[in-house]
C-alpha positions as a Markdown table, in Angstrom:
| # | Residue | x | y | z |
|---|---|---|---|---|
| 1 | Met | 46.3 | 57.9 | -112.0 |
| 2 | Lys | 43.7 | 60.1 | -110.5 |
| 3 | Phe | 41.2 | 58.7 | -108.0 |
| 4 | Ser | 38.4 | 60.3 | -109.9 |
| 5 | Arg | 38.3 | 57.3 | -112.3 |
| 6 | Leu | 36.1 | 55.6 | -109.7 |
| 7 | Ala | 33.3 | 58.0 | -110.6 |
| 8 | Ile | 33.0 | 56.5 | -114.0 |
| 9 | Ser | 29.6 | 54.8 | -114.6 |
| 10 | Leu | 28.4 | 55.6 | -111.0 |
| 11 | Ser | 25.8 | 58.1 | -111.9 |
| 12 | Ala | 23.4 | 56.6 | -109.4 |
| 13 | Leu | 25.8 | 57.4 | -106.6 |
| 14 | Ala | 27.7 | 60.5 | -106.0 |
| 15 | Ile | 30.6 | 58.4 | -105.0 |
| 16 | Ala | 33.3 | 61.1 | -105.7 |
| 17 | Thr | 31.8 | 63.2 | -103.0 |
| 18 | Ala | 31.8 | 60.3 | -100.6 |
| 19 | Leu | 35.5 | 59.6 | -101.0 |
| 20 | Pro | 38.1 | 61.1 | -98.6 |
| 21 | Val | 38.7 | 64.8 | -99.2 |
| 22 | Ser | 42.4 | 64.2 | -99.6 |
| 23 | Ala | 41.7 | 61.7 | -102.4 |
| 24 | Gln | 39.6 | 64.3 | -104.3 |
| 25 | Gln | 41.9 | 67.3 | -103.9 |
| 26 | Ser | 45.3 | 65.8 | -104.5 |
| 27 | Lys | 47.1 | 63.3 | -106.7 |
| 28 | Pro | 48.2 | 60.6 | -104.2 |
| 29 | Thr | 50.9 | 58.1 | -104.8 |
| 30 | Pro | 49.8 | 54.7 | -106.2 |
| 31 | Asp | 50.0 | 53.0 | -102.8 |
| 32 | Thr | 48.0 | 55.8 | -101.0 |
| 33 | Glu | 45.5 | 55.7 | -103.8 |
| 34 | Leu | 45.0 | 52.0 | -103.4 |
| 35 | Ile | 44.6 | 52.4 | -99.7 |
| 36 | Asp | 41.9 | 55.0 | -100.4 |
| 37 | Val | 40.1 | 52.5 | -102.7 |
| 38 | Tyr | 40.4 | 49.8 | -99.9 |
| 39 | Thr | 39.1 | 52.0 | -97.1 |
| 40 | Trp | 36.1 | 53.0 | -99.3 |
| 41 | Leu | 35.3 | 49.4 | -100.2 |
| 42 | His | 35.7 | 48.3 | -96.6 |
| 43 | Ser | 33.4 | 51.1 | -95.4 |
| 44 | Asn | 30.7 | 50.3 | -98.1 |
| 45 | Pro | 30.3 | 46.5 | -98.2 |
| 46 | Glu | 27.7 | 44.8 | -100.2 |
| 47 | Leu | 26.1 | 41.4 | -99.7 |
| 48 | Ser | 26.0 | 38.6 | -102.2 |
| 49 | Phe | 24.2 | 39.3 | -105.5 |
| 50 | Lys | 23.9 | 43.0 | -104.3 |
| 51 | Glu | 27.5 | 44.1 | -105.4 |
| 52 | Ser | 26.3 | 46.9 | -107.7 |
| 53 | Thr | 28.6 | 49.7 | -106.6 |
| 54 | Ser | 31.7 | 47.4 | -106.1 |
| 55 | Ala | 31.1 | 46.1 | -109.6 |
| 56 | Ser | 30.8 | 49.6 | -111.0 |
| 57 | Ile | 34.1 | 50.5 | -109.4 |
| 58 | Met | 35.8 | 47.5 | -110.8 |
| 59 | Ala | 34.4 | 48.1 | -114.3 |
| 60 | Ala | 35.4 | 51.7 | -114.2 |
| 61 | Glu | 39.0 | 50.8 | -113.4 |
| 62 | Leu | 39.2 | 48.4 | -116.3 |
| 63 | Glu | 37.7 | 50.9 | -118.7 |
| 64 | Ala | 40.2 | 53.5 | -117.6 |
| 65 | Leu | 43.0 | 51.1 | -118.3 |
| 66 | Gly | 41.7 | 50.4 | -121.9 |
| 67 | Phe | 40.3 | 46.9 | -121.5 |
| 68 | Ser | 37.9 | 45.7 | -124.2 |
| 69 | Val | 35.4 | 42.9 | -124.5 |
| 70 | Ser | 35.9 | 40.0 | -126.9 |
| 71 | Thr | 33.1 | 37.8 | -128.2 |
| 72 | Arg | 33.4 | 34.6 | -130.1 |
| 73 | Ile | 32.1 | 34.6 | -133.7 |
| 74 | Gly | 33.0 | 31.4 | -135.4 |
| 75 | Glu | 36.6 | 30.7 | -134.6 |
| 76 | Asp | 37.7 | 34.4 | -134.4 |
| 77 | Trp | 37.7 | 36.9 | -131.5 |
| 78 | Val | 36.4 | 40.3 | -132.4 |
| 79 | Arg | 36.1 | 43.5 | -130.4 |
| 80 | Gln | 32.6 | 44.4 | -129.4 |
| 81 | Lys | 31.1 | 47.2 | -127.5 |
| 82 | Ser | 29.8 | 46.4 | -124.0 |
| 83 | Met | 26.3 | 45.5 | -123.0 |
| 84 | Arg | 26.3 | 48.7 | -121.0 |
| 85 | Asp | 25.4 | 52.0 | -122.6 |
| 86 | Glu | 28.9 | 53.2 | -122.6 |
| 87 | Gly | 32.4 | 51.7 | -122.2 |
| 88 | Thr | 34.1 | 48.6 | -123.3 |
| 89 | Val | 33.9 | 46.4 | -120.2 |
| 90 | Arg | 31.0 | 43.8 | -119.7 |
| 91 | Asp | 29.1 | 43.9 | -116.4 |
| 92 | Gly | 26.0 | 42.1 | -115.3 |
| 93 | Val | 27.5 | 38.8 | -115.9 |
| 94 | Gly | 25.9 | 36.2 | -113.6 |
| 95 | Gly | 24.4 | 39.0 | -111.5 |
| 96 | Tyr | 26.9 | 41.8 | -110.9 |
| 97 | Gly | 30.0 | 40.0 | -112.4 |
| 98 | Val | 32.4 | 42.1 | -114.4 |
| 99 | Val | 34.6 | 40.9 | -117.2 |
| 100 | Gly | 37.3 | 42.8 | -119.1 |
| 101 | Val | 39.7 | 41.5 | -121.8 |
| 102 | Tyr | 43.1 | 43.0 | -122.6 |
| 103 | Glu | 44.7 | 41.6 | -125.8 |
| 104 | Asn | 48.4 | 42.2 | -125.9 |
| 105 | Gly | 49.8 | 40.1 | -128.7 |
| 106 | Asp | 50.4 | 36.5 | -129.0 |
| 107 | Gly | 50.6 | 34.2 | -126.0 |
| 108 | Pro | 48.5 | 32.4 | -123.4 |
| 109 | Thr | 45.3 | 33.7 | -121.9 |
| 110 | Val | 45.5 | 34.4 | -118.1 |
| 111 | Leu | 42.3 | 34.9 | -116.1 |
| 112 | Ile | 42.6 | 36.7 | -112.7 |
| 113 | Arg | 39.6 | 36.7 | -110.5 |
| 114 | Ala | 38.5 | 38.7 | -107.4 |
| 115 | Asp | 35.4 | 38.2 | -105.4 |
| 116 | Met | 33.3 | 41.2 | -104.2 |
| 117 | Asp | 30.6 | 40.2 | -101.7 |
| 118 | Ala | 30.6 | 40.8 | -98.0 |
| 119 | Leu | 29.0 | 39.1 | -95.0 |
| 120 | Pro | 26.0 | 39.7 | -92.7 |
| 121 | Val | 28.4 | 40.4 | -89.7 |
| 122 | Pro | 28.3 | 43.4 | -87.4 |
| 123 | Glu | 31.8 | 44.9 | -87.5 |
| 124 | Gln | 33.6 | 45.3 | -84.2 |
| 125 | Thr | 37.2 | 46.1 | -85.3 |
| 126 | Gly | 37.1 | 49.6 | -83.9 |
| 127 | Leu | 38.6 | 51.0 | -87.2 |
| 128 | Asp | 37.7 | 54.6 | -88.0 |
| 129 | Tyr | 36.6 | 53.4 | -91.4 |
| 130 | Ala | 34.6 | 50.5 | -90.0 |
| 131 | Ser | 31.4 | 49.5 | -91.8 |
| 132 | Lys | 28.1 | 51.0 | -90.6 |
| 133 | Val | 26.1 | 49.5 | -93.4 |
| 134 | Thr | 23.0 | 47.4 | -92.9 |
| 135 | Ser | 21.3 | 45.3 | -95.6 |
| 136 | Val | 18.9 | 42.5 | -96.1 |
| 137 | Thr | 20.2 | 39.1 | -97.0 |
| 138 | Trp | 18.8 | 37.0 | -99.8 |
| 139 | Thr | 16.9 | 35.0 | -97.1 |
| 140 | Gly | 15.1 | 38.2 | -96.0 |
| 141 | Val | 17.1 | 38.9 | -92.7 |
| 142 | Glu | 18.1 | 42.5 | -92.1 |
| 143 | Ser | 21.7 | 42.6 | -90.6 |
| 144 | Pro | 24.8 | 44.7 | -90.3 |
| 145 | Val | 27.3 | 44.0 | -93.1 |
| 146 | Met | 31.1 | 43.7 | -93.0 |
| 147 | His | 34.0 | 42.6 | -95.2 |
| 148 | Ala | 34.9 | 40.0 | -92.7 |
| 149 | Cys | 36.5 | 37.7 | -95.3 |
| 150 | Gly | 38.8 | 40.1 | -96.9 |
| 151 | His | 37.1 | 40.5 | -100.3 |
| 152 | Asp | 37.9 | 44.2 | -100.0 |
| 153 | Ile | 41.6 | 43.3 | -100.0 |
| 154 | His | 41.0 | 41.0 | -102.9 |
| 155 | Met | 39.3 | 43.7 | -105.0 |
| 156 | Thr | 42.0 | 46.3 | -104.2 |
| 157 | Ser | 44.8 | 43.9 | -105.0 |
| 158 | Trp | 43.0 | 43.0 | -108.3 |
| 159 | Ile | 42.8 | 46.7 | -109.2 |
| 160 | Gly | 46.5 | 47.2 | -108.3 |
| 161 | Thr | 47.5 | 44.1 | -110.4 |
| 162 | Ala | 45.5 | 45.3 | -113.5 |
| 163 | Arg | 47.3 | 48.7 | -113.3 |
| 164 | Lys | 50.8 | 47.1 | -112.9 |
| 165 | Leu | 50.2 | 44.7 | -115.8 |
| 166 | Ile | 49.0 | 47.4 | -118.2 |
| 167 | Glu | 51.7 | 49.7 | -117.0 |
| 168 | Asn | 54.3 | 47.0 | -117.9 |
| 169 | Lys | 52.6 | 45.6 | -120.9 |
| 170 | Asp | 55.8 | 45.7 | -123.0 |
| 171 | Asp | 57.2 | 43.0 | -120.7 |
| 172 | Trp | 54.5 | 40.3 | -121.4 |
| 173 | Ser | 52.5 | 39.0 | -124.3 |
| 174 | Gly | 49.1 | 37.3 | -124.3 |
| 175 | Thr | 45.5 | 38.0 | -123.4 |
| 176 | Leu | 44.6 | 39.1 | -119.9 |
| 177 | Val | 41.1 | 38.4 | -118.6 |
| 178 | Met | 40.1 | 40.2 | -115.4 |
| 179 | Ile | 36.9 | 39.1 | -113.7 |
| 180 | Ala | 35.2 | 40.4 | -110.6 |
| 181 | Gln | 32.9 | 37.8 | -109.2 |
| 182 | Pro | 29.7 | 38.1 | -107.1 |
| 183 | Ala | 28.3 | 35.8 | -104.4 |
| 184 | Glu | 31.3 | 33.8 | -103.5 |
| 185 | Glu | 30.0 | 33.6 | -100.0 |
| 186 | Leu | 27.0 | 31.7 | -101.2 |
| 187 | Gly | 29.1 | 29.5 | -103.4 |
| 188 | Leu | 27.0 | 30.5 | -106.3 |
| 189 | Gly | 28.7 | 33.4 | -108.1 |
| 190 | Ala | 31.2 | 31.5 | -110.2 |
| 191 | Lys | 28.7 | 29.1 | -111.4 |
| 192 | Ala | 26.3 | 32.0 | -112.2 |
| 193 | Met | 28.9 | 33.7 | -114.3 |
| 194 | Ile | 29.8 | 30.5 | -116.2 |
| 195 | Glu | 26.1 | 29.7 | -116.9 |
| 196 | Asp | 25.7 | 33.3 | -118.1 |
| 197 | Gly | 28.2 | 32.7 | -120.8 |
| 198 | Leu | 31.6 | 33.6 | -119.3 |
| 199 | Tyr | 33.4 | 31.0 | -121.4 |
| 200 | Asp | 31.0 | 31.4 | -124.4 |
| 201 | Asp | 31.3 | 35.1 | -124.8 |
| 202 | Phe | 34.9 | 35.6 | -123.6 |
| 203 | Pro | 38.3 | 33.8 | -124.2 |
| 204 | Leu | 38.7 | 30.4 | -122.6 |
| 205 | Pro | 41.7 | 30.9 | -120.3 |
| 206 | Asp | 44.9 | 28.7 | -120.3 |
| 207 | Tyr | 45.4 | 29.5 | -116.7 |
| 208 | Asn | 43.1 | 30.8 | -113.8 |
| 209 | Leu | 44.6 | 32.8 | -110.8 |
| 210 | Ala | 43.1 | 34.0 | -107.5 |
| 211 | Leu | 44.3 | 34.9 | -104.1 |
| 212 | His | 42.6 | 34.8 | -100.6 |
| 213 | Val | 43.7 | 36.6 | -97.5 |
| 214 | Ser | 44.8 | 34.5 | -94.5 |
| 215 | Ala | 43.9 | 35.3 | -91.0 |
| 216 | Ser | 46.8 | 33.3 | -89.7 |
| 217 | Ala | 49.8 | 34.5 | -91.6 |
| 218 | Pro | 51.7 | 37.8 | -91.4 |
| 219 | Ala | 51.4 | 40.6 | -94.0 |
| 220 | Gly | 54.1 | 40.5 | -96.5 |
| 221 | Thr | 54.0 | 36.7 | -96.9 |
| 222 | Val | 52.3 | 34.2 | -99.2 |
| 223 | Ala | 51.3 | 30.6 | -98.5 |
| 224 | Tyr | 50.2 | 27.9 | -100.9 |
| 225 | Ser | 49.2 | 24.3 | -101.3 |
| 226 | Ser | 50.2 | 22.3 | -104.4 |
| 227 | Gly | 47.4 | 19.8 | -105.5 |
| 228 | Tyr | 44.3 | 19.9 | -103.5 |
| 229 | Ala | 44.0 | 23.2 | -101.6 |
| 230 | Leu | 40.4 | 23.5 | -100.5 |
| 231 | Ala | 37.5 | 21.0 | -100.2 |
| 232 | Asn | 34.3 | 19.9 | -101.7 |
| 233 | Val | 31.5 | 21.4 | -99.7 |
| 234 | Asp | 28.2 | 19.7 | -99.6 |
| 235 | Ser | 25.1 | 20.6 | -97.5 |
| 236 | Val | 22.7 | 17.7 | -96.5 |
| 237 | Asp | 19.3 | 18.0 | -94.8 |
| 238 | Ile | 17.8 | 14.9 | -93.0 |
| 239 | His | 14.2 | 15.2 | -92.2 |
| 240 | Val | 13.7 | 12.5 | -89.5 |
| 241 | Lys | 10.1 | 11.2 | -89.3 |
| 242 | Gly | 8.5 | 9.8 | -86.2 |
| 243 | Val | 5.2 | 9.2 | -84.4 |
| 244 | Gly | 4.5 | 11.9 | -81.8 |
| 245 | Gly | 2.7 | 11.6 | -78.4 |
| 246 | His | 2.9 | 12.3 | -74.7 |
| 247 | Gly | 6.3 | 12.3 | -73.0 |
| 248 | Ala | 4.8 | 10.1 | -70.2 |
| 249 | Tyr | 3.9 | 7.3 | -72.7 |
| 250 | Pro | 7.0 | 6.9 | -75.0 |
| 251 | His | 6.0 | 3.4 | -75.8 |
| 252 | Thr | 3.1 | 4.7 | -77.9 |
| 253 | Thr | 5.5 | 6.8 | -80.1 |
| 254 | Lys | 8.4 | 6.5 | -82.4 |
| 255 | Asp | 10.6 | 9.2 | -81.0 |
| 256 | Pro | 12.4 | 11.1 | -83.8 |
| 257 | Ile | 14.8 | 12.7 | -81.3 |
| 258 | Val | 16.0 | 9.2 | -80.4 |
| 259 | Val | 16.2 | 8.2 | -84.1 |
| 260 | Gly | 18.0 | 11.4 | -84.9 |
| 261 | Ser | 20.5 | 10.9 | -82.0 |
| 262 | Ala | 21.2 | 7.4 | -83.3 |
| 263 | Ile | 21.9 | 8.8 | -86.8 |
| 264 | Val | 24.2 | 11.4 | -85.4 |
| 265 | Met | 26.2 | 8.8 | -83.6 |
| 266 | Ala | 26.3 | 6.4 | -86.4 |
| 267 | Leu | 27.5 | 9.1 | -88.8 |
| 268 | Gln | 30.7 | 9.3 | -86.6 |
| 269 | Thr | 31.8 | 6.0 | -88.0 |
| 270 | Leu | 31.4 | 7.0 | -91.6 |
| 271 | Val | 34.8 | 8.7 | -91.7 |
| 272 | Ser | 36.6 | 6.5 | -89.1 |
| 273 | Arg | 35.4 | 3.2 | -90.6 |
| 274 | Asn | 34.6 | 3.8 | -94.3 |
| 275 | Val | 37.1 | 6.3 | -95.6 |
| 276 | Asp | 40.7 | 5.5 | -96.3 |
| 277 | Pro | 42.6 | 7.1 | -93.4 |
| 278 | Gln | 45.0 | 8.9 | -95.8 |
| 279 | Lys | 42.1 | 10.7 | -97.4 |
| 280 | Pro | 40.7 | 13.7 | -95.6 |
| 281 | Ala | 36.9 | 13.7 | -94.9 |
| 282 | Val | 34.6 | 15.5 | -92.6 |
| 283 | Val | 30.9 | 14.9 | -91.7 |
| 284 | Thr | 29.6 | 17.5 | -89.3 |
| 285 | Val | 26.0 | 17.8 | -87.9 |
| 286 | Gly | 25.7 | 21.5 | -87.5 |
| 287 | Ala | 22.1 | 21.7 | -86.4 |
| 288 | Phe | 19.6 | 19.2 | -84.7 |
| 289 | Thr | 16.2 | 20.7 | -84.1 |
| 290 | Ala | 13.0 | 19.0 | -82.8 |
| 291 | Gly | 10.1 | 19.5 | -80.4 |
| 292 | Ala | 8.7 | 22.5 | -78.6 |
| 293 | Lys | 7.8 | 21.4 | -75.0 |
| 294 | His | 9.1 | 19.3 | -72.2 |
| 295 | Asn | 6.4 | 16.7 | -72.1 |
| 296 | Ile | 5.6 | 16.3 | -75.9 |
| 297 | Ile | 7.5 | 13.8 | -78.2 |
| 298 | Ser | 7.6 | 15.4 | -81.6 |
| 299 | Asp | 6.7 | 13.7 | -84.8 |
| 300 | Ser | 9.8 | 15.0 | -86.7 |
| 301 | Ala | 13.3 | 16.3 | -86.3 |
| 302 | Glu | 15.8 | 18.1 | -88.6 |
| 303 | Leu | 19.5 | 17.4 | -89.0 |
| 304 | Leu | 21.6 | 19.8 | -91.1 |
| 305 | Leu | 25.0 | 18.5 | -92.1 |
| 306 | Thr | 28.1 | 19.9 | -93.8 |
| 307 | Val | 30.2 | 17.3 | -95.7 |
| 308 | Arg | 33.8 | 18.0 | -96.8 |
| 309 | Ser | 36.2 | 16.0 | -98.9 |
| 310 | Tyr | 38.8 | 16.4 | -101.7 |
| 311 | Asp | 38.4 | 13.8 | -104.5 |
| 312 | Asp | 35.1 | 13.0 | -106.1 |
| 313 | Ala | 35.2 | 9.3 | -105.1 |
| 314 | Thr | 35.4 | 10.1 | -101.4 |
| 315 | Arg | 32.6 | 12.7 | -101.8 |
| 316 | Gln | 30.3 | 10.1 | -103.3 |
| 317 | Leu | 31.2 | 7.6 | -100.6 |
| 318 | Leu | 30.2 | 10.1 | -97.9 |
| 319 | Leu | 27.0 | 11.1 | -99.5 |
| 320 | Asp | 26.0 | 7.4 | -100.2 |
| 321 | Gly | 27.0 | 6.6 | -96.6 |
| 322 | Ile | 24.8 | 9.3 | -95.1 |
| 323 | Lys | 21.7 | 8.1 | -97.0 |
| 324 | Arg | 22.4 | 4.5 | -96.1 |
| 325 | Ile | 22.9 | 5.2 | -92.3 |
| 326 | Ala | 20.0 | 7.5 | -92.0 |
| 327 | Lys | 17.6 | 5.0 | -93.6 |
| 328 | Ala | 19.0 | 2.0 | -91.7 |
| 329 | Glu | 18.7 | 3.7 | -88.2 |
| 330 | Ala | 15.1 | 4.8 | -88.9 |
| 331 | Glu | 14.3 | 1.2 | -89.9 |
| 332 | Ala | 16.0 | -0.2 | -86.8 |
| 333 | Phe | 13.6 | 1.9 | -84.6 |
| 334 | Gly | 10.6 | 1.0 | -86.7 |
| 335 | Ala | 10.2 | 4.7 | -87.8 |
| 336 | Pro | 9.3 | 6.0 | -91.2 |
| 337 | Glu | 12.0 | 6.4 | -93.8 |
| 338 | Pro | 13.6 | 9.9 | -93.5 |
| 339 | Glu | 13.7 | 12.4 | -96.3 |
| 340 | Ile | 17.3 | 13.2 | -97.3 |
| 341 | Ser | 18.1 | 16.3 | -99.4 |
| 342 | Ile | 21.5 | 17.0 | -100.9 |
| 343 | Asp | 22.0 | 20.5 | -102.1 |
| 344 | Ser | 22.8 | 20.3 | -105.9 |
| 345 | Asp | 24.6 | 23.7 | -105.8 |
| 346 | Tyr | 27.6 | 22.2 | -104.0 |
| 347 | Thr | 31.1 | 23.8 | -104.0 |
| 348 | Pro | 33.7 | 21.6 | -105.8 |
| 349 | Ser | 37.1 | 21.2 | -104.3 |
| 350 | Thr | 39.9 | 23.4 | -105.5 |
| 351 | Tyr | 42.9 | 21.8 | -107.0 |
| 352 | Asn | 46.1 | 23.8 | -107.6 |
| 353 | Asp | 47.8 | 22.5 | -110.7 |
| 354 | Pro | 51.3 | 21.4 | -109.6 |
| 355 | Ala | 53.1 | 22.7 | -112.7 |
| 356 | Leu | 51.3 | 26.0 | -112.6 |
| 357 | Thr | 51.9 | 26.4 | -108.8 |
| 358 | Ser | 55.6 | 25.8 | -109.3 |
| 359 | Thr | 55.9 | 28.4 | -112.0 |
| 360 | Ala | 53.9 | 30.9 | -110.1 |
| 361 | Met | 55.5 | 30.4 | -106.7 |
| 362 | Ala | 59.0 | 30.7 | -108.3 |
| 363 | Ala | 58.0 | 34.1 | -109.6 |
| 364 | Ile | 56.4 | 35.2 | -106.4 |
| 365 | Ser | 59.5 | 34.2 | -104.5 |
| 366 | Gly | 61.5 | 36.4 | -106.7 |
| 367 | Ala | 59.1 | 39.3 | -106.2 |
| 368 | Ile | 58.7 | 39.2 | -102.4 |
| 369 | Gly | 61.6 | 37.1 | -101.2 |
| 370 | Glu | 61.9 | 33.3 | -100.9 |
| 371 | Asp | 61.7 | 33.4 | -97.1 |
| 372 | Asn | 58.3 | 35.0 | -97.5 |
| 373 | Val | 56.7 | 32.1 | -99.4 |
| 374 | Thr | 55.7 | 28.9 | -97.5 |
| 375 | Glu | 54.0 | 25.8 | -98.6 |
| 376 | Val | 51.2 | 24.8 | -96.2 |
| 377 | Thr | 48.8 | 21.9 | -95.8 |
| 378 | Pro | 45.4 | 22.2 | -97.5 |
| 379 | Val | 42.3 | 23.2 | -95.6 |
| 380 | Met | 38.7 | 21.8 | -95.5 |
| 381 | Gly | 37.2 | 25.2 | -96.3 |
| 382 | Gly | 35.6 | 25.7 | -99.7 |
| 383 | Glu | 35.9 | 28.3 | -102.5 |
| 384 | Asp | 33.9 | 28.5 | -105.6 |
| 385 | Phe | 37.0 | 29.6 | -107.6 |
| 386 | Ser | 37.2 | 25.9 | -108.4 |
| 387 | Gln | 34.2 | 26.2 | -110.7 |
| 388 | Phe | 36.3 | 28.2 | -113.2 |
| 389 | Gly | 38.5 | 25.2 | -113.8 |
| 390 | Arg | 35.6 | 22.7 | -114.3 |
| 391 | Thr | 34.6 | 23.5 | -117.8 |
| 392 | Gln | 34.3 | 21.7 | -121.0 |
| 393 | Glu | 38.1 | 21.7 | -120.8 |
| 394 | Asp | 39.8 | 21.5 | -117.5 |
| 395 | Val | 41.6 | 24.8 | -117.0 |
| 396 | Pro | 44.7 | 24.7 | -114.7 |
| 397 | Gly | 44.2 | 27.0 | -111.7 |
| 398 | Leu | 45.9 | 28.4 | -108.6 |
| 399 | Ile | 44.6 | 30.1 | -105.6 |
| 400 | Phe | 47.1 | 31.2 | -102.9 |
| 401 | Trp | 47.0 | 32.6 | -99.4 |
| 402 | Leu | 47.9 | 36.2 | -98.8 |
| 403 | Gly | 49.1 | 36.9 | -95.2 |
| 404 | Ala | 47.0 | 39.7 | -93.7 |
| 405 | Ile | 48.0 | 40.0 | -90.0 |
| 406 | Ser | 50.4 | 42.7 | -88.8 |
| 407 | Pro | 53.8 | 41.1 | -88.0 |
| 408 | Glu | 53.7 | 42.4 | -84.5 |
| 409 | Thr | 50.3 | 40.9 | -83.8 |
| 410 | Tyr | 51.4 | 37.6 | -85.4 |
| 411 | Glu | 54.4 | 37.4 | -83.2 |
| 412 | Gln | 52.3 | 38.2 | -80.1 |
| 413 | Ala | 50.0 | 35.3 | -81.1 |
| 414 | Arg | 52.9 | 33.0 | -81.6 |
| 415 | Asn | 54.1 | 33.8 | -78.1 |
| 416 | Gly | 50.6 | 33.2 | -76.6 |
| 417 | Glu | 50.1 | 36.8 | -75.7 |
| 418 | Thr | 47.0 | 37.2 | -77.9 |
| 419 | Ser | 44.7 | 35.3 | -80.2 |
| 420 | Leu | 43.9 | 35.9 | -83.8 |
| 421 | Pro | 40.4 | 36.4 | -85.0 |
| 422 | Ser | 39.5 | 34.1 | -87.8 |
| 423 | Leu | 37.9 | 34.9 | -91.2 |
| 424 | His | 34.2 | 35.7 | -90.8 |
| 425 | Ser | 34.9 | 37.2 | -87.3 |
| 426 | Pro | 33.6 | 40.6 | -86.6 |
| 427 | Phe | 37.1 | 41.4 | -85.2 |
| 428 | Phe | 39.0 | 40.5 | -88.3 |
| 429 | Ala | 41.0 | 43.6 | -89.5 |
| 430 | Pro | 43.8 | 43.1 | -92.1 |
| 431 | Asp | 47.0 | 45.1 | -92.0 |
| 432 | Ala | 45.9 | 46.7 | -95.2 |
| 433 | Ala | 48.9 | 48.5 | -96.7 |
| 434 | Pro | 51.5 | 45.7 | -96.6 |
| 435 | Thr | 48.9 | 43.1 | -97.5 |
| 436 | Ile | 47.7 | 45.0 | -100.5 |
| 437 | Glu | 51.3 | 45.7 | -101.6 |
| 438 | Thr | 52.2 | 42.0 | -101.4 |
| 439 | Gly | 49.0 | 41.0 | -103.1 |
| 440 | Val | 49.8 | 43.3 | -106.1 |
| 441 | Lys | 53.4 | 42.2 | -106.3 |
| 442 | Ser | 52.6 | 38.5 | -106.0 |
| 443 | Met | 49.7 | 38.4 | -108.5 |
| 444 | Thr | 51.6 | 40.6 | -111.0 |
| 445 | Ala | 54.6 | 38.4 | -110.8 |
| 446 | Ala | 52.6 | 35.2 | -111.1 |
| 447 | Ala | 50.7 | 36.4 | -114.2 |
| 448 | Met | 53.8 | 37.8 | -116.0 |
| 449 | Ala | 55.6 | 34.4 | -115.3 |
| 450 | Leu | 52.7 | 32.5 | -117.0 |
| 451 | Phe | 52.5 | 34.9 | -119.9 |
| 452 | Asn | 56.3 | 34.6 | -120.6 |
| 453 | Asp | 56.6 | 30.9 | -119.7 |
| 454 | Gly | 53.6 | 30.1 | -121.8 |
């Protein structure tokens, strides 16, 4: 397939002229072509809810493969033209979300998701295709932008998977739904797509699939967790109120820094003395701000917390405990009751359906080798992929880790000769070619197994 397909629907940007000369003048092999896609995406990252060009590239790929859009009318699915002026793939879902549907006979419906947004991080990888983009975040801060979380790998693997599945459509039967999601880094993109009619206007999937790069596993490998894989992520703000005054006369005040400090220390007992030791939970105070001068006792302080859990009962226990402790500590000091705000747009935990995980991992093991597939412990990070499973009907889902570190660097790190930069680091640079190849093989194998098993 010629790389020029990426120029479809990008009239606002002369993207074809921005691509590598070799990609325009020759017909590369599929692997080389995907690497060209990856390097372009890496060099041109877009922040959350600004993924216009990335979305156009993803939509153009699906259009070139013959995807259509299905819309529910009564109990039937009918083909419908896109909301765009031309083409048959819907974009603009929940911001810059892209949805394409490929109906390939009777069988289950499998949804494959990739996220598109980058981070306000100044790239320091030293790559010759490193990002030089700057942009303004949704909070109004101008910053350099980088794909520091591997979403460029996710998008490229998604494109490769779509191509492989259509190329081998005689080997599976069912409905393939490909979605490109905005704003994962804000934890808002999946919810925005759902609220914008994802499951009203398109087929409700029987299975959801996604992958995420790992900054601690070698390229060519896949890691997974069965059951809980990623955590609930809540943000809590505590506005501690006090009575300000002169630092030389503390007895005339109600010092909010002392009250806040007591709250911070008491919160350390919330997990250790309230949560079942066999259930993971985290309460971290990430910011504590108050005052402006040495000899002034402020009249307020601010605590910013991140709260992590897996099951809903533990989540509620933690949130209730935070409110109880903050109010009680303030009362103990005779201070006014604090204001406590819990962000309603929290990220739910991600649960990998065990049966789905077993089927998919068996297929992936067959595709890349059993020795290259490893079960790992879950993490306390969050991923809004979980939202796609929390619908009017629970949809079984699976997100797996895609090793992204060069094997040589990985071995050096194991031997203590170097350290590995984490995700969101300005130094994170995936070993692109083998990572993408493994991503395409793994996701294609998992999807085909679900189509055929289903």
